[in-house]
N, C-alpha and C positions, 0 to 999 in steps of 0.2 A: 339298584336301589329303588327305582320307581315301581318296579314289579312288587317288591316287598311292601312298599307303602300302600299300593293299591289293594294288595291282598289283605293286609291288616285292616284297611278301611271297611272291608266287607263284614268283618267279625261282629260289630255291634248289631247288625241286622240279623245275622245268623244266630246270635246268642238268644234272640227273642224266640227262636224256634226250639231251643233246647228243652224247655218244659214240656213241649208236645212230645218230643222224642222220649223223654223219661216217662211220661204218662203212658205212652204206647208200650214201652218196654216193660215197665213194672206191671201194668195191667194185664198184658198178654202173658207175662211169665207167671203171674198168680193163677190165671186161668189154666195155663199149660201144666203147672205143677199139680193142681187139684185133679184136673181131668186126666192127665197122664197117669197118675197113680191109680185112679179108678179104672182106667182102661187096662193097665197092667194087671190089676187084681182080677178083672173080668177074664182076661186071657189065661190066667192061672187057675180060674175056678173050674169046678167040675160040671158046670152048666154048659151044655153044648150051644144053646141059643146065645148066651152071653158071649161065649168064645167067638162065635161066628160074627156077631155084631161088632165086637171089639176088633177082630182081625180085619173085617171089611173096612172099618173106619181107618185103621192104620194103613192099609194098603192103598186106599183111595187118596188119603192125605199125603202119603209119601210118594205116590205114583203120579201126582199131578203137580204142576209148578205152583209155588206160593203166589206168584203174581196172578195167575189165572184164578186161584181161589179168592183173592182179594177182589178182583174184578167181578167175579160171579156174585159175591156177597153184596157188593155195592150197587152193581148195575142190573143184575138179573133178579135178585130177590124182590126189588120193588115191583116188578111186573107180576109177581105172585102175591102182592099185597103186603110184603114185609119191607118197610123202609127203615134203614139204619143210617144215622148220621156218620160222617166220615171218620171221626176218631173212634167211636164205638165199633164201627165196621172194621177199622184197622186192628183194634184190640182183639176182636172176635176172630178175624182171619189169621192173624199171627198166633193167637192163642191156640186155635184148633190145629194149626199146622205143627206147631212145636209140641203140642200134647202128644201127637202121634210119635214123634221122635223120643220124647222123654218117657213115654210108656215103655219103650224098649230098654231104656236106661234103667228104669225102675224094675222091670221084669227080670233083667239080668242080675241086678243087685239083689233082689229078693231070692233068686235061685242060688246066688253065691253064698248065702248064709247057711252054715252047716246044719244039716238035718238034726244033728244031735242037740242043737240049741232048742229046737222045737220039741223034741222028745223030752228034754229036761224040764221045760216049762210045763208041758202037759202032765208030767209025773208029779209036779209040785201043786197040781190042782188048777192050773190055768185052763180056761176054755180055749178052743181053737181060735175064736175071735180075739180074745184078750192076748193070746200068744202072738198072733199076727201083729197087733197094734202096739204091744208093749215090748216084744222081744225081737221079732223079725224085722219090722219096718224101721225101727230106730237104728239097727245095725246096718240095714241096707242103705239107709240115708247117708251114712259115713262113706260107704263105697261109691255112691252115686254123686257125691258132692262135686267132685272135679268135673265130670261130664256136664252136670247141671250148670256149673259156672261157665264152662266153655260155650254151651248153648245160649246162655244169657248174653254173652258178648256178641255172638252171632246174631242174636235177636235184635240187639241194638242197631247193628249195621243193616239188618233187613227192614228196619222201620223206613228206610229210604224208599222201599217199594210202595209204601202207602201214598207216595206223591201222586201216583196214577189215579187215586180215588179222592183227590182234592184235599188231602190232609196237609196242612201247612207246616210240615216238619222241615228239616234242614235242606234237603234236596229240592223240595217244592219252593222254598223261600229263595234258594239259589237260582232256580229257574226263573222266578219272577224278577229277581234283580238283573239277571242276564238279559232278559227281554227288554229291560229299560236302558241298560248301560252298554251291553255287548262286550263287556270285559270278560270274555269267556274263561280264559286261562286263569286269571286272578280269582274269579268267583268260585270256580269249581276246585281250585287248589285250596281256597279257604274252607270250602265245604268238607273236603277230604280231611283237612287238618282238624276241623271241628269234631268229626266222628272219631278221629284218633285221640283227641284230647279227652273225649268222654270215655272211650274204651280202655285206654291204658291204665288209669287209676282203678277202674273197676276190675280189670284183669289182676292187678296187684292185690286188690282187696279180696278177690276170690282165693288167691294163693294163701294169703294170711289166714283167712277163715278156715280153709281146708286144713292147714297145719294145726290150728287151735282145736278144731273138732277131733282130728286124729289123736292129738296129744291127750285130750280128755276122754277119748273113747275107751 
């Protein structure tokens, strides 16, 4: 009973870090969605230089640990004259990393759209660009919605990595509380539960949204 009481007593302090987690998650996801789509289009383009740049970006981001990328952005870039505050650095690092993964989701989804859809649109007078944005991408979005939702849940959990660059999110806050109270088990149990409390409703929301989009597709 004392364990439960001590664990629950940590929640008010951890709750103060939730807005930071949400800021990181939504900011990084917005960046990842936009950049990921652009990278996917670059990899599908007929331009060899664009393909090479996009492929290199994806391979580098997927081939190096996210933690190393965050550390590089926050600690190495200042030595090159680029200083970024902790939260923007976290958003940038998470966004760039997830953009690489989402680009593969978008690329696969775009390729999954039947070529006949494109041919039909072109025969109706659509330009290749308007066909892409009005026919192909909307259909590919329905296909990619579930993976995007799963990556978003993973992104929320990965915000914990930003604690190493001084972002006062849940894990960093738990570390600070632990250094003062040394109630390690209770504090990190509360931190784990806090991430779970955030993730579970969002997981359910993603499922509901996916069903609605598929029903209206």
